[in-house]
C-alpha positions as CSV (number, residue, x, y, z in Angstrom):
1,M,57.0,-12.2,-23.4
2,S,57.3,-15.4,-25.4
3,S,54.3,-17.5,-26.2
4,T,55.7,-20.4,-24.1
5,V,55.8,-18.3,-21.0
6,E,52.4,-16.9,-21.8
7,R,50.7,-20.2,-21.8
8,A,52.7,-21.5,-18.8
9,V,51.4,-18.5,-16.7
10,I,47.8,-19.1,-17.8
11,A,47.6,-22.8,-17.0
12,P,47.0,-23.4,-13.2
13,S,49.1,-26.5,-13.5
14,I,52.0,-24.3,-14.2
15,T,54.7,-26.8,-14.0
16,N,52.7,-29.6,-15.5
17,N,54.3,-31.7,-18.2
18,A,50.8,-32.9,-19.1
19,T,50.0,-29.3,-20.2
20,S,52.9,-29.3,-22.8
21,E,50.3,-29.2,-25.5
22,L,49.1,-25.9,-24.0
23,V,52.6,-24.5,-23.8
24,Q,53.2,-25.2,-27.4
25,Q,50.2,-23.1,-28.5
26,K,50.6,-19.5,-29.5
27,A,48.5,-17.1,-27.5
28,G,48.9,-13.4,-27.1
29,P,47.9,-11.5,-23.9
30,S,44.5,-10.4,-25.2
31,N,43.7,-13.9,-26.6
32,S,44.7,-15.5,-23.3
33,N,42.5,-13.2,-21.2
34,Y,39.6,-13.9,-23.5
35,K,40.1,-17.6,-23.0
36,G,40.0,-17.3,-19.3
37,F,36.7,-15.4,-19.3
38,V,35.0,-17.8,-21.7
39,A,36.2,-20.9,-19.9
40,G,34.9,-19.4,-16.7
41,V,31.3,-19.4,-18.1
42,F,31.5,-23.2,-18.6
43,S,33.0,-23.6,-15.2
44,G,30.1,-21.8,-13.5
45,I,27.5,-24.0,-15.3
46,A,29.3,-27.2,-14.2
47,K,29.6,-26.0,-10.6
48,L,25.9,-25.1,-10.3
49,S,24.7,-28.4,-11.9
50,V,26.6,-30.5,-9.4
51,G,26.7,-28.4,-6.2
52,H,23.5,-26.4,-5.7
53,P,21.5,-29.0,-3.7
54,F,24.4,-29.3,-1.3
55,D,24.6,-25.6,-1.0
56,T,20.9,-25.3,-0.1
57,I,21.3,-27.7,2.8
58,K,24.5,-25.9,3.9
59,V,22.8,-22.5,4.0
60,R,19.8,-23.8,5.8
61,L,21.9,-25.4,8.5
62,Q,24.0,-22.3,8.8
63,T,21.1,-20.0,9.3
64,S,18.5,-22.1,11.2
65,Q,18.0,-22.7,14.9
66,K,19.7,-25.8,16.2
67,T,16.4,-27.4,17.0
68,Q,15.0,-27.1,13.5
69,F,17.2,-29.8,12.0
70,R,19.1,-32.6,13.7
71,G,21.8,-32.6,11.0
72,S,22.5,-32.7,7.3
73,L,20.4,-35.8,6.5
74,D,17.4,-34.6,8.5
75,C,17.6,-31.2,6.7
76,L,17.7,-33.0,3.4
77,L,14.8,-35.3,4.2
78,Q,12.6,-32.5,5.6
79,T,13.3,-30.3,2.5
80,V,12.4,-33.1,0.1
81,R,9.4,-34.2,2.1
82,K,7.9,-30.7,2.4
83,E,9.0,-29.0,-0.7
84,G,9.9,-31.8,-3.1
85,L,13.1,-32.1,-5.1
86,A,12.6,-28.5,-6.3
87,G,13.2,-27.3,-2.8
88,L,16.9,-28.3,-3.2
89,Y,17.2,-25.9,-6.1
90,K,15.6,-22.9,-4.5
91,G,17.7,-19.9,-5.2
92,A,19.3,-21.6,-8.2
93,T,18.5,-18.9,-10.7
94,P,20.9,-16.2,-9.3
95,P,23.9,-18.5,-9.3
96,L,23.0,-20.1,-12.6
97,V,23.4,-16.7,-14.2
98,G,25.8,-15.3,-11.5
99,W,28.2,-18.2,-11.3
100,M,28.7,-18.2,-15.1
101,F,29.6,-14.6,-14.8
102,M,31.4,-14.9,-11.5
103,D,33.6,-17.8,-12.6
104,S,34.3,-16.0,-15.8
105,V,35.5,-12.9,-13.9
106,M,37.3,-14.9,-11.2
107,L,39.2,-17.2,-13.5
108,G,39.8,-14.6,-16.1
109,S,41.1,-12.2,-13.6
110,L,43.1,-15.0,-12.0
111,T,44.9,-15.5,-15.3
112,F,45.6,-11.8,-15.6
113,Y,46.9,-11.5,-12.0
114,R,49.2,-14.5,-12.4
115,R,50.8,-13.0,-15.4
116,M,51.0,-9.5,-13.8
117,L,52.6,-10.9,-10.6
118,R,55.0,-13.0,-12.6
119,D,56.2,-10.2,-14.8
120,N,56.2,-7.3,-12.4
121,V,56.8,-8.7,-9.0
122,F,58.5,-12.1,-8.9
123,L,60.5,-12.2,-12.2
124,P,62.4,-8.9,-11.7
125,Y,63.7,-10.0,-8.3
126,R,64.8,-13.5,-9.1
127,K,68.4,-14.4,-8.6
128,P,70.5,-13.7,-11.7
129,S,71.9,-17.2,-11.6
130,A,68.4,-18.7,-11.3
131,T,66.1,-20.0,-14.0
132,P,66.2,-17.8,-17.2
133,S,63.3,-15.4,-17.6
134,S,61.9,-17.3,-20.5
135,E,61.5,-20.4,-18.3
136,Y,60.6,-18.7,-15.0
137,K,57.4,-19.9,-13.4
138,L,55.2,-18.2,-10.9
139,P,55.9,-19.6,-7.4
140,T,53.2,-21.1,-5.2
141,V,52.9,-17.9,-3.0
142,G,52.3,-16.0,-6.3
143,H,49.4,-18.3,-7.1
144,G,48.0,-17.7,-3.6
145,I,48.3,-13.9,-3.9
146,A,46.7,-14.0,-7.4
147,G,43.9,-16.0,-5.8
148,I,43.2,-13.3,-3.2
149,M,43.2,-10.5,-5.8
150,A,40.8,-12.5,-8.0
151,G,38.6,-13.2,-5.0
152,W,38.3,-9.6,-4.1
153,T,37.6,-8.7,-7.7
154,V,34.7,-11.1,-8.1
155,S,33.3,-10.2,-4.7
156,F,31.7,-7.1,-6.2
157,I,29.6,-9.4,-8.4
158,A,29.3,-12.3,-5.9
159,A,27.9,-10.3,-3.0
160,P,24.5,-9.3,-4.5
161,V,24.2,-12.8,-6.1
162,E,24.9,-14.7,-2.9
163,H,22.7,-12.3,-0.9
164,V,19.7,-12.9,-3.1
165,K,20.4,-16.6,-3.2
166,A,20.6,-16.9,0.6
167,R,17.4,-15.1,1.1
168,L,15.6,-17.4,-1.3
169,Q,17.1,-20.5,0.2
170,I,15.8,-19.9,3.6
171,Q,12.2,-19.6,2.4
172,Y,10.7,-22.8,3.8
173,A,7.1,-22.5,2.5
174,A,6.3,-25.0,-0.3
175,S,3.7,-22.6,-1.8
176,K,5.0,-19.6,-3.6
177,A,2.1,-17.6,-2.4
178,Q,3.3,-17.9,1.1
179,R,6.8,-16.8,0.4
180,L,8.1,-13.2,0.9
181,Y,10.0,-13.4,-2.4
182,S,8.5,-15.0,-5.5
183,G,11.9,-15.3,-7.2
184,P,15.3,-13.6,-7.6
185,I,14.0,-10.6,-9.6
186,D,11.3,-10.0,-7.0
187,C,13.8,-10.3,-4.2
188,S,16.2,-7.9,-5.9
189,R,13.5,-5.4,-6.5
190,K,12.3,-5.4,-2.9
191,L,15.8,-5.1,-1.6
192,L,16.5,-2.1,-3.9
193,R,13.1,-0.5,-3.2
194,G,13.4,-0.8,0.5
195,H,17.1,-0.4,1.1
196,G,18.8,0.9,-2.1
197,V,22.0,-0.4,-3.7
198,R,23.5,-0.7,-0.2
199,G,20.8,-3.1,0.8
200,L,21.5,-5.3,-2.3
201,Y,25.2,-5.3,-1.4
202,H,24.5,-6.2,2.2
203,G,27.3,-8.5,3.3
204,L,30.0,-7.2,0.9
205,S,32.7,-6.8,3.6
206,A,32.0,-10.3,4.8
207,T,32.2,-11.6,1.2
208,L,35.6,-9.9,0.8
209,L,36.9,-11.5,4.0
210,F,35.6,-14.9,3.0
211,R,37.3,-14.7,-0.5
212,T,40.6,-13.7,1.0
213,F,40.9,-17.5,1.8
214,F,41.2,-18.0,-2.0
215,F,44.9,-17.8,-1.1
216,F,44.7,-21.4,0.2
217,W,42.6,-22.6,-2.7
218,W,44.9,-21.5,-5.6
219,G,48.1,-22.0,-3.6
220,S,47.1,-25.6,-2.8
221,Y,45.9,-26.1,-6.4
222,A,49.4,-25.3,-7.7
223,I,51.0,-27.6,-5.1
224,I,48.7,-30.5,-5.8
225,T,49.1,-30.1,-9.5
226,Q,52.9,-30.1,-9.2
227,F,52.7,-33.2,-6.9
228,L,50.5,-35.2,-9.2
229,T,52.6,-34.3,-12.2
230,A,56.1,-34.8,-10.8
231,Q,55.8,-37.2,-7.9
232,T,53.3,-39.8,-8.7
233,T,54.1,-42.8,-10.9
234,I,50.6,-43.2,-12.0
235,P,50.2,-41.9,-15.6
236,L,47.5,-39.3,-15.4
237,S,46.1,-37.3,-18.3
238,T,45.8,-33.5,-18.1
239,P,42.0,-33.7,-17.5
240,A,42.5,-36.2,-14.7
241,I,45.1,-33.9,-13.0
242,N,42.8,-30.9,-13.3
243,F,39.9,-32.9,-11.8
244,W,41.8,-34.2,-8.8
245,A,43.7,-30.9,-8.2
246,G,40.5,-28.9,-8.5
247,G,38.6,-31.1,-6.1
248,L,41.3,-31.5,-3.4
249,S,42.2,-27.8,-3.4
250,A,38.5,-26.8,-3.0
251,Q,38.4,-29.0,0.1
252,V,41.5,-27.2,1.4
253,F,39.8,-23.9,0.8
254,W,36.6,-24.9,2.6
255,I,38.5,-26.3,5.6
256,T,40.3,-23.0,6.1
257,S,37.4,-20.7,5.2
258,Y,34.2,-22.3,6.5
259,P,33.8,-20.4,9.8
260,S,34.0,-17.1,7.8
261,D,31.3,-18.4,5.5
262,V,29.0,-19.2,8.4
263,V,29.3,-15.7,9.6
264,K,28.8,-14.3,6.1
265,Q,25.5,-16.3,5.7
266,R,24.2,-15.0,9.0
267,I,24.9,-11.5,7.9
268,M,23.3,-12.0,4.5
269,T,20.1,-13.4,6.0
270,D,19.9,-10.9,8.8
271,P,16.7,-8.7,8.6
272,L,17.5,-5.3,7.2
273,G,16.3,-1.9,8.5
274,P,15.4,-1.4,12.2
275,D,15.2,-5.1,12.9
276,R,18.8,-5.7,12.0
277,K,20.6,-7.9,14.5
278,F,24.2,-7.7,13.2
279,P,25.4,-4.2,12.4
280,R,29.0,-5.4,12.4
281,W,30.8,-8.6,11.3
282,R,31.9,-9.4,14.9
283,D,28.3,-9.1,16.1
284,A,27.4,-12.0,13.9
285,A,30.5,-14.0,14.8
286,K,29.7,-13.5,18.6
287,A,26.1,-14.6,18.0
288,V,27.2,-17.8,16.3
289,Y,29.4,-18.7,19.3
290,R,26.8,-17.6,21.9
291,E,24.1,-19.9,20.3
292,N,26.1,-23.0,19.5
293,G,29.7,-22.6,20.9
294,W,32.6,-23.3,18.6
295,R,30.6,-26.0,16.9
296,G,28.4,-23.3,15.5
297,Y,31.2,-22.2,13.2
298,W,31.1,-25.6,11.6
299,R,27.4,-26.2,11.4
300,G,26.5,-27.4,7.8
301,F,30.1,-28.3,7.1
302,V,29.3,-31.9,6.0
303,P,27.2,-31.0,3.0
304,C,29.6,-28.3,2.1
305,F,32.6,-30.6,2.3
306,L,30.8,-33.3,0.3
307,R,29.9,-30.7,-2.3
308,A,33.3,-29.2,-2.6
309,F,35.1,-32.0,-4.4
310,P,32.6,-32.9,-7.1
311,A,31.4,-29.4,-7.8
312,N,34.8,-27.7,-8.0
313,A,36.5,-30.7,-9.6
314,M,34.0,-30.6,-12.5
315,A,34.3,-26.8,-12.6
316,L,38.0,-26.8,-13.0
317,L,37.9,-29.7,-15.4
318,A,35.4,-27.7,-17.5
319,F,37.6,-24.6,-17.2
320,E,40.8,-26.3,-18.3
321,G,39.0,-28.3,-21.0
322,V,37.7,-25.2,-22.6
323,M,41.0,-23.4,-22.2
324,R,42.6,-26.2,-24.2
325,A,39.9,-26.4,-26.8
326,L,39.6,-22.6,-27.7
327,P,41.7,-21.5,-30.6
């Protein structure tokens, strides 16, 4: 496959004229995969720095009783008043390490799956009179399918990281001595000691279901990128396109996936062992509806939605910037 096609498949803004500098670079398959994984590390750092306080509020609203917090602002004020600003960053260590690795795997595997789908699924079945193979670009549905595959791949890393993070985030005691878990390592050890590897991976199936909605994230990312490049008359640089496409597509993702995330968080914070309340996904889903009606599936959505744009815009901006910068 030519170097032009190789870079076109790698860049999420696959039809973007602003990425012509990328298309002109030579990059073999192994080099391209390496770039995706390295750039994902920087993406994870950027996402955590911007988004974790929003995530803490989101998880607390998703898993608490309706009477505990009146809303997002009340949850924020109570957290800061009782636990200080550090309370907003509870559970930050697992994603600090995990998101660097998770984004590296997700975006690196996304790069690989895009190329694989283009070469082995979509390209062989194009019409003979259509675009020549050297110029053929992955269609939007291909980006969505690659997103699902990347989401499932990273779920095996994300499940234990998010499980530990969620349990740390719902510890409301300001004093560490009063908390069940002193930190992520202590939490992981206690889960392994009490319930084995299966306990650490509690919520894996819910994580796989949640990340199936990556179809909408990466499909919309391709659509928005194409629109910003081809339709708008505003001159935008490549980083600006990455920023806006990354932020807007993340909001599309959360609008479509949020109810499944609520159920996932309820499962991950469910007591393990004989006190377990939700042995199946549908049991948690029914409990959410029974307690708060259909509004329960959207509890905590405001901080999540506010977080989605800046956190993911910066993450995608960092990813694309590193992809361009690496030799």
